C-alpha positions as CSV (number, residue, x, y, z in Angstrom):
1,X,75.5,118.1,30.3
2,X,76.4,121.7,28.9
3,X,78.9,122.0,31.7
4,X,80.8,118.6,30.5
5,X,80.5,119.1,27.6
6,X,82.1,122.4,27.4
7,X,84.8,121.0,29.9
8,X,85.4,118.2,27.3
9,X,85.8,120.5,24.4
10,X,89.1,121.4,22.7
11,X,88.1,124.1,20.5
12,X,91.5,126.1,20.0
13,X,92.9,127.6,17.1
14,X,95.6,124.7,16.2
15,X,92.7,122.1,16.9
16,X,90.7,123.9,14.2
17,X,93.8,124.7,11.8
18,X,93.9,120.1,11.8
19,X,90.5,119.6,11.3
20,X,90.1,122.6,8.4
21,X,93.4,121.6,6.5
22,X,92.7,118.1,6.9
23,X,88.8,118.3,5.5
24,X,89.9,120.1,2.9
25,X,92.4,117.8,1.4
26,X,89.8,114.8,1.9
27,X,87.3,117.1,-0.1
28,X,89.4,117.5,-2.6
29,X,91.2,114.5,-2.8
30,X,87.5,113.3,-3.0
31,X,86.7,115.2,-6.6
32,X,90.1,115.9,-7.5
33,X,89.6,114.4,-10.9
34,X,86.2,116.4,-11.8
35,X,88.0,119.7,-10.3
36,X,91.4,119.7,-12.3
37,X,90.3,117.9,-15.5
38,X,86.3,119.5,-15.6
39,X,86.5,122.6,-13.5
40,X,89.9,123.3,-15.0
41,X,91.1,124.3,-11.4
42,X,94.0,123.1,-9.3
43,X,94.2,123.1,-5.6
44,X,96.5,126.2,-4.5
45,X,93.3,129.0,-5.5
46,X,91.1,126.4,-3.6
47,X,93.5,126.2,-0.9
48,X,93.9,130.2,-1.1
49,X,90.1,130.7,-0.7
50,X,89.6,128.2,2.2
51,X,92.3,130.4,4.2
52,X,90.4,133.3,3.7
53,X,87.0,132.3,4.6
54,X,88.4,130.7,7.2
55,X,90.9,133.2,8.3
56,X,90.6,136.6,10.8
57,X,88.6,138.6,8.2
58,X,85.7,136.0,7.7
59,X,85.5,132.8,10.8
60,X,88.2,133.6,12.0
61,X,88.7,130.3,12.9
62,X,92.4,130.2,11.4
63,X,94.3,133.1,12.6
64,X,97.8,132.9,12.4
65,X,98.5,136.3,14.5
66,X,97.6,133.9,17.1
67,X,100.4,131.7,16.9
68,X,102.6,134.2,17.6
69,X,104.8,133.3,14.7
70,X,107.4,135.8,12.9
71,X,107.9,136.6,9.8
72,X,111.1,134.2,9.4
73,X,108.4,131.2,10.1
74,X,106.5,132.3,6.5
75,X,110.0,132.9,5.2
76,X,111.1,129.8,5.7
77,X,108.1,127.1,5.0
78,X,108.3,129.2,1.8
79,X,112.1,128.7,1.1
80,X,111.7,124.6,2.1
81,X,108.3,124.4,-0.4
82,X,109.5,126.3,-3.2
83,X,113.4,124.5,-3.2
84,X,111.3,121.3,-3.0
85,X,109.6,121.8,-6.1
86,X,112.4,123.5,-8.0
87,X,114.5,120.5,-7.2
88,X,111.6,118.2,-8.4
89,X,111.7,120.3,-12.1
90,X,115.4,119.3,-12.3
91,X,114.3,116.1,-11.2
92,X,111.7,115.5,-14.2
93,X,113.3,117.1,-16.9
94,X,114.4,114.7,-19.9
95,X,118.3,113.5,-19.5
96,X,120.5,116.5,-21.4
97,X,117.8,118.5,-21.9
98,X,119.3,121.6,-21.5
99,X,122.3,120.6,-24.1
100,X,119.3,120.3,-27.0
101,X,117.2,123.5,-25.4
102,X,119.7,126.0,-23.9
103,X,118.7,128.2,-26.4
104,X,114.7,128.6,-25.5
105,X,115.2,128.4,-22.2
106,X,118.0,131.3,-22.0
107,X,115.8,133.3,-24.6
108,X,112.7,133.0,-21.8
109,X,115.0,133.5,-18.6
110,X,116.9,136.5,-19.6
111,X,115.6,139.2,-22.1
112,X,111.9,137.5,-21.3
113,X,112.1,138.3,-17.4
114,X,114.4,141.1,-17.8
115,X,111.4,142.8,-20.0
116,X,109.3,141.6,-17.2
117,X,111.2,143.1,-14.2
118,X,111.4,146.5,-16.5
119,X,107.8,146.9,-17.6
120,X,106.7,145.5,-14.3
121,X,109.0,148.3,-12.5
122,X,107.6,151.0,-14.9
123,X,103.9,149.4,-13.7
124,X,104.6,150.0,-10.0
125,X,106.4,153.5,-10.4
126,X,103.5,155.1,-13.0
127,X,100.7,153.5,-10.9
128,X,101.0,153.7,-7.1
129,X,103.8,156.5,-7.3
130,X,106.5,155.3,-5.8
131,X,110.3,156.0,-6.1
132,X,112.0,153.9,-9.1
133,X,114.4,151.8,-6.4
134,X,111.1,150.6,-4.8
135,X,109.5,150.1,-7.8
136,X,112.6,147.8,-8.9
137,X,112.4,146.2,-5.7
138,X,108.7,144.9,-5.8
139,X,109.0,143.7,-9.5
140,X,111.8,142.1,-9.0
141,X,109.9,139.8,-6.5
142,X,107.1,139.4,-9.4
143,X,109.3,139.0,-13.0
144,X,110.3,135.5,-11.7
145,X,107.1,132.5,-13.0
146,X,106.6,130.8,-9.4
147,X,107.5,127.1,-9.9
148,X,105.0,126.1,-7.3
149,X,101.8,127.6,-9.3
150,X,103.6,126.5,-12.8
151,X,103.7,123.2,-11.2
152,X,100.2,123.1,-10.4
153,X,98.7,123.9,-14.2
154,X,101.7,122.1,-16.3
155,X,101.1,118.7,-14.3
156,X,98.5,116.0,-13.8
157,X,95.6,117.2,-15.9
158,X,94.0,116.8,-19.2
159,X,94.5,120.5,-20.3
160,X,98.0,120.0,-18.9
161,X,98.1,117.2,-21.5
162,X,97.1,119.5,-24.2
163,X,100.2,121.7,-24.1
164,X,102.8,120.4,-26.2
165,X,105.9,118.8,-24.1
166,X,108.4,121.0,-25.5
167,X,106.4,123.9,-23.9
168,X,106.0,122.6,-20.5
169,X,109.8,121.3,-20.4
170,X,110.8,124.9,-21.3
171,X,108.4,126.7,-19.1
172,X,109.5,124.4,-16.2
173,X,112.9,124.6,-16.9
174,X,112.5,128.5,-16.9
175,X,110.5,128.3,-13.3
176,X,114.0,126.5,-12.4
177,X,116.6,128.8,-13.8
178,X,115.1,132.4,-12.8
179,X,116.4,132.7,-9.5
180,X,120.4,132.6,-9.2
181,X,124.0,131.3,-9.5
182,X,124.3,128.1,-7.6
183,X,123.9,126.0,-10.3
184,X,127.4,124.5,-10.3
185,X,126.8,123.6,-6.8
186,X,123.6,122.0,-7.3
187,X,124.3,120.2,-10.3
188,X,127.8,118.7,-7.9
189,X,126.0,117.7,-5.1
190,X,123.1,115.8,-7.1
191,X,125.5,114.3,-9.7
192,X,127.6,112.4,-6.7
193,X,124.6,111.9,-4.7
194,X,123.0,109.7,-8.0
195,X,126.3,107.8,-7.8
196,X,126.3,107.3,-4.2
197,X,123.0,106.0,-4.1
198,X,123.1,103.3,-7.0
199,X,126.2,101.6,-5.1
200,X,124.1,101.1,-2.2
201,X,120.8,100.0,-4.3
202,X,123.3,97.5,-5.9
203,X,124.8,96.2,-2.7
204,X,121.9,96.0,-0.6
205,X,122.1,99.0,1.7
206,X,119.1,100.8,1.7
207,X,115.7,99.6,2.1
208,X,112.8,100.9,-0.6
209,X,111.4,103.7,1.8
210,X,115.0,104.6,2.5
211,X,115.2,104.6,-0.8
212,X,112.3,107.6,-1.2
213,X,113.0,109.3,1.7
214,X,116.3,109.9,0.1
215,X,114.6,112.2,-2.7
216,X,113.2,114.5,-0.1
217,X,116.0,114.3,2.2
218,X,118.3,115.3,-0.7
219,X,116.4,118.1,-1.6
220,X,116.5,119.8,1.7
221,X,120.0,119.0,2.1
222,X,120.5,121.5,-1.2
223,X,118.6,124.0,0.9
224,X,120.7,123.7,4.0
225,X,124.0,124.4,1.5
226,X,122.4,126.6,-0.6
227,X,121.3,129.0,2.3
228,X,124.4,128.8,4.7
229,X,126.9,129.4,1.8
230,X,124.8,132.4,1.1
231,X,124.1,131.1,-2.4
232,X,120.5,131.0,-4.3
233,X,119.4,128.1,-2.5
234,X,116.6,127.5,-5.0
235,X,119.2,127.4,-8.0
236,X,121.3,125.0,-6.0
237,X,118.3,122.9,-5.6
238,X,117.5,122.9,-9.3
239,X,120.9,122.0,-10.0
240,X,121.0,119.2,-7.4
241,X,117.8,118.1,-9.6
242,X,118.9,118.1,-12.8
243,X,122.6,116.3,-11.3
244,X,120.7,113.6,-9.4
245,X,118.3,113.1,-12.6
246,X,121.3,113.3,-14.9
247,X,121.1,109.8,-16.7
248,X,117.5,109.1,-16.0
249,X,118.2,106.0,-13.4
250,X,116.1,107.4,-10.1
251,X,113.0,108.5,-13.0
252,X,112.8,105.0,-13.9
253,X,112.7,104.0,-10.5
254,X,110.3,106.0,-8.6
255,X,107.9,106.7,-11.8
256,X,105.0,104.4,-10.2
257,X,104.8,106.1,-7.0
258,X,103.7,109.4,-7.6
259,X,105.9,111.3,-4.7
260,X,106.5,114.5,-5.9
261,X,102.5,114.7,-6.4
262,X,101.9,114.1,-2.9
263,X,104.1,116.0,-1.2
264,X,102.8,118.9,-3.4
265,X,99.0,118.1,-2.5
266,X,99.8,118.4,1.5
267,X,102.7,120.7,1.2
268,X,102.1,123.1,-1.3
269,X,98.1,123.3,-0.3
270,X,98.9,123.8,3.3
271,X,100.9,127.2,2.6
272,X,98.5,128.4,0.9
273,X,95.6,127.8,3.3
274,X,97.8,129.6,5.4
275,X,98.7,132.5,2.8
276,X,94.8,132.9,2.7
277,X,94.7,133.3,6.4
278,X,97.5,136.1,6.4
279,X,96.5,138.2,3.8
280,X,96.6,141.7,5.1
281,X,93.7,143.5,3.4
282,X,93.5,146.1,5.8
283,X,96.5,147.4,4.0
284,X,95.1,147.3,0.5
285,X,93.9,150.9,1.7
286,X,95.6,154.4,2.1
287,X,97.8,154.1,5.5
288,X,100.0,156.4,7.2
289,X,103.3,155.5,5.4
290,X,101.7,154.9,1.8
291,X,98.5,157.1,1.5
292,X,99.0,156.1,-2.7
293,X,97.6,152.6,-2.0
294,X,94.2,152.4,-3.0
295,X,92.2,149.2,-4.2
296,X,91.4,150.5,-7.3
297,X,94.9,151.5,-8.2
298,X,95.9,147.8,-7.1
299,X,93.3,146.3,-9.3
300,X,94.7,148.3,-12.4
301,X,97.8,147.4,-11.4
302,X,97.4,143.9,-11.5
303,X,95.5,143.9,-14.7
304,X,98.2,146.1,-16.6
305,X,100.8,143.3,-15.1
306,X,99.3,140.7,-16.5
307,X,98.6,142.0,-20.1
308,X,102.0,143.6,-20.4
309,X,104.0,141.3,-18.1
310,X,105.3,139.0,-20.7
311,X,103.1,138.7,-23.8
312,X,104.3,141.2,-25.6
313,X,107.9,140.5,-25.5
314,X,107.3,136.5,-25.7
315,X,105.3,137.9,-29.1
316,X,108.6,139.7,-30.5
317,X,110.6,137.3,-29.7
318,X,108.8,133.9,-30.7
319,X,110.5,133.9,-33.9
320,X,114.4,133.2,-31.8
321,X,112.5,130.9,-29.6
322,X,112.7,127.2,-31.0
323,X,110.8,125.4,-28.9
324,X,107.7,128.2,-29.8
325,X,106.6,127.1,-33.2
326,X,103.5,129.5,-33.7
327,X,102.0,132.9,-32.5
328,X,99.0,130.7,-30.6
329,X,101.9,129.1,-28.0
330,X,103.7,132.3,-28.1
331,X,100.9,134.0,-26.5
332,X,100.0,130.8,-23.9
333,X,104.0,131.0,-23.2
334,X,103.0,134.5,-22.5
335,X,100.2,135.0,-20.4
336,X,102.0,132.1,-18.8
337,X,103.9,133.6,-15.7
338,X,102.1,132.8,-12.3
339,X,103.5,134.5,-9.2
340,X,103.0,133.1,-6.2
341,X,105.4,131.6,-3.0
342,X,108.6,132.4,-4.8
343,X,107.1,136.2,-4.8
344,X,106.3,135.8,-1.0
345,X,109.9,134.4,-0.3
346,X,111.2,137.1,-2.2
347,X,109.4,139.8,-0.7
348,X,110.2,138.9,3.2
349,X,113.9,138.5,1.8
350,X,113.8,141.8,0.0
351,X,112.0,143.7,3.0
352,X,114.7,141.7,5.0
353,X,117.0,143.7,3.1
354,X,116.0,147.2,3.6
355,X,115.2,146.4,7.1
356,X,118.9,145.6,8.3
357,X,121.1,144.6,5.2
358,X,121.0,141.0,5.4
359,X,118.6,138.0,4.6
360,X,116.6,137.9,7.9
361,X,113.8,140.1,8.0
362,X,113.0,141.3,11.7
363,X,109.7,139.8,13.5
364,X,107.5,142.5,12.2
365,X,107.9,145.6,9.8
366,X,109.6,148.2,12.0
367,X,107.2,151.1,12.4
368,X,110.1,154.2,12.7
369,X,112.3,153.4,10.2
370,X,114.4,155.5,7.8
371,X,112.7,153.4,4.7
372,X,109.6,152.8,6.3
373,X,107.4,153.6,3.3
374,X,109.4,151.7,1.2
375,X,109.0,148.6,3.5
376,X,105.3,149.2,4.1
377,X,104.7,148.9,0.5
């Protein structure tokens, strides 16, 4: 019996991954309303915790190292998921949003993010003792607001319903705008894709399932075009979402499908489980190339960043941001600035630039490199 059972069972890492990931998503789905509206938790931190517990540091049933994936896989997975999210942000903003709220969004993107970048760099430089140039690179990865985590907080819960709609839209728009200069290309793609889809739908060329799939495929197309042309694919995707939804027609057609929520649950949760499993805990201690990194310094740095990265500047600029009407709202918007998958993507991109001068990283950080300390940091 034991011999037969050992031959029958195939407990591979991949099979355990399917089991644990699907079981987590099923349990979360069963209790999603209770978790989001009573416990005020969203899926990213829970998925990360599942990844940590299942990962090599605890149970070791999900071990991405055994899959022999290179860092390019992590980079591209983060690219696709973040791009899908910023496309959704552009799609769900009200019609002609920027024509009425450009001043508020501009203040959040330009002075607020610049302040966040410089203040975070100063903390990294002072606490970790890095070079100023290294601190600027690290802070550039942490300054933008992550669209994936922002959506998890601002959508689909009773807490988000208590946040005024004007603030939700402003913060969502900020997450889409803070990543580059490819907006015109995205607006062009989105606008003419909308017109083409309207023609296809009016002439009965497209069936209902393909109509919904068009949304996902267009988002992926913008990623391919943006990355191939060397543009900021996140901003191209955001612009495409804005252009595609410029008249509100597609949103009205699909408002009952909850397609974006389904994608977020499946893709974002899977990515955060993976992230939890790959966290390099052993690197959070002094290493040969980074003797200045200790757990205490990292915790202290985190506290300083959370307190001073955005809150002081948003409070200071509150009179110049029309959508923020009270200092309580300014405190919320200043506190709100999650760092997540967008930061992970930018970290790998920055590492690649240091390693090779290009956007594609080496499979693993090189052992012998003139910038090894900067890369390891």
